[in-house]
N, C-alpha and C positions, 0 to 999 in steps of 0.2 A: 432495590427499587427498579421496576420494569421501565426499560428505555427503548425507544425506537432507534435502531442502528441500521444504517444503509451501507452496503458493500457493493462494489461495482467491478466486474471483470469477466473474464471468459471462463465458462464451465466447459471442461473437456471430457472425452470419453477416453479412459486409459485402459489400454490393452497390455496384458502382462502374461508371459509363460508361468506356469505353475512353479512354485518354489524358487529354486536357484537355477532353473534351466536357461540356457542361453537362447537367444533369438534363433540361431542356426539349428538348434536341437528341437525346438518346440514344434508340436503338431497341433496345438490348441492354445488359445489365449483367454484368460479370465478378463471380464469387462467390468469396469467400475467407473464412477464419474467423480471429478474434483477439479479443483483449481484453487489458487491461493486464497482469493476473496471468498469463495464459496466455502472452503474450510473454516475460515474465520466466522462466517455467518452461522455455520453449523455449530460451532463452539459457543457462540453467543446465545443462540437458541437454547443450548443445553443448559445455559446458566439463567434461563428464564426471560430473556430479552426478546422484544419484538425485532427479530433479525430479518432484514430484507435483503435479497440478492437481486441486484439490477444487471441485466445482460440482454443478449438476443440469442434466441434459440430457434432452430427450424421448426416448422409447423407439422413435420411428420412424426412418425412413430418413435424414432430414436430421440428427437427432440423432446417428445413427451416423456420418454423414459428417463432423460436426464432431469426433466422438471420434477417428475415423480420421486426421484432420488433425493432431491433437496426437501420436498414436502415431507418425506419419510422421517426427516430429522427435525422437523418443526420450522424450517426456514420459510419464510413468507415470499411468495413469488409473484405478487400482484403487479410488479413493475417490470417484468420480463417481456420483452417485445418478441413476439413470434413472426420472425422473417428470415429470408435467405433459406438456403437449401443444405447447409453444411454445418456439421458439428465438428470442431477441432478434435484431432486425435493425437495422443501421444503413446508410444510404445515404451514400456519400462522393462529392463532386464535387471533384476536384482543382483547386487554384487555378492561375492562370497569370498571370505578370507582377504587375499591381497588383490582380487579382481574387483575394481569399482563397479558401481551401477552404471548402467548405460540408459540414455534416453534418446529417442528419435522422435521429432515433432512432425506432424502433418497437419497443419492448421491454416494453411493459406486459403483465402476466401471463405472463411468461417462466417457464420451468421453475425458475430460480434465485429469481425473485421470489416464487414460490408455495411454496418449499421450507419444510419444517419442521424445528425444532431436532432432532428425533429422527431425522432423515434422515442425520445425520452423527455418527459414532462417534468423537469427538474423542481418546478415549484410545487407540484403535487408530491413528488417523491420526498422532498425535504420538509414538508409541512409536519410540524410537531417532531421532527427528528432531533436527536441530541448528538449523533456522531456519524461521521462518514469515513469509510476505509476502502483504500484501493492499494495495489502494489505497483511496483515499477514495470512489471510485466505487461499490464493493461496498456499504457501509453506506448509501449515498445512495439505493439502489434503493427501499427502503421500511423501515418501522420493523421489520418482521419480519426482513429480511436484517441489518439493524443489530444486532438481538438475537442472531442467529446468529453474527455476527462477533465481538461482545462475549464470547459463550460460548467461541468458538474462542481468543480472546486469553487468557482466564482458564485454559483447559485448557492452552495452550501454556506459560504460566508455571508451572503445577503440574508439567509435565514438563521444566522447565529449558530451554525452547526460547527462543531469542532471536527477537524480532519487529521487522520493518521495515515501514513504511508509506510509500507515495508518496501524499501528500495529494490531488493531482490533482482539485481542486475543479471541479465541473461545475455552473454555475448552471442549467442545464436540468433537473437532478435535484433540487436543493434550495436553499433560501435560505441566506444567510450565517448567519443566526441558528440554523437547524436543524444546519447543519454544525458550528457551534461548540458547540452542546449535545451532539451525538453524538460528535464527534471529541475533545473534551475529556474525555469518559469513556473512550474507546479510548486516548487518549494515556497514561493511566496505566500501560499495559502495553506500550507501544512503546519499544524500545531504539534504533532507528535511525528517524528521521523525515526524509523527503525532501519538501521544499516547493518 
């Protein structure tokens, strides 16, 4: 049965050297787009659901390329706010054998990080929706995005929407104490928690 599912988070540009080349050896980087919640939306769209990704993306060509990458997989982008000037970037160096993978983030002042509460009409977004999903990465971006996430959770509950969260703790984004403070408040609304 087809359902309207909402995901909320940051879509990022991933730059990675080819194969298992290290950053310091690379002379070119392949570009793809992704993010925890966007990846969930892609999977749900593949299963035939109406999967919406909610975020903010810049209104320039790189933002459009990111938007197109979602649409390519059947993700619905009606609720993406086009604002700000920056798409978050992360660099991925694939691990090999005993060498672990390495990630370097460059996401400060991205469009989603600078989004405002009024950028998202949660009543319209959750109309006829059955499920809302986000990860712990989203509220970890900054206090502003944490507030937007909390507002989304409250509105989802008003509309009778089930909520899931993949905690996905990232110590590069916030401390354990801050994560506990913010996620404890959000947990009041979560129906399914993935840890």
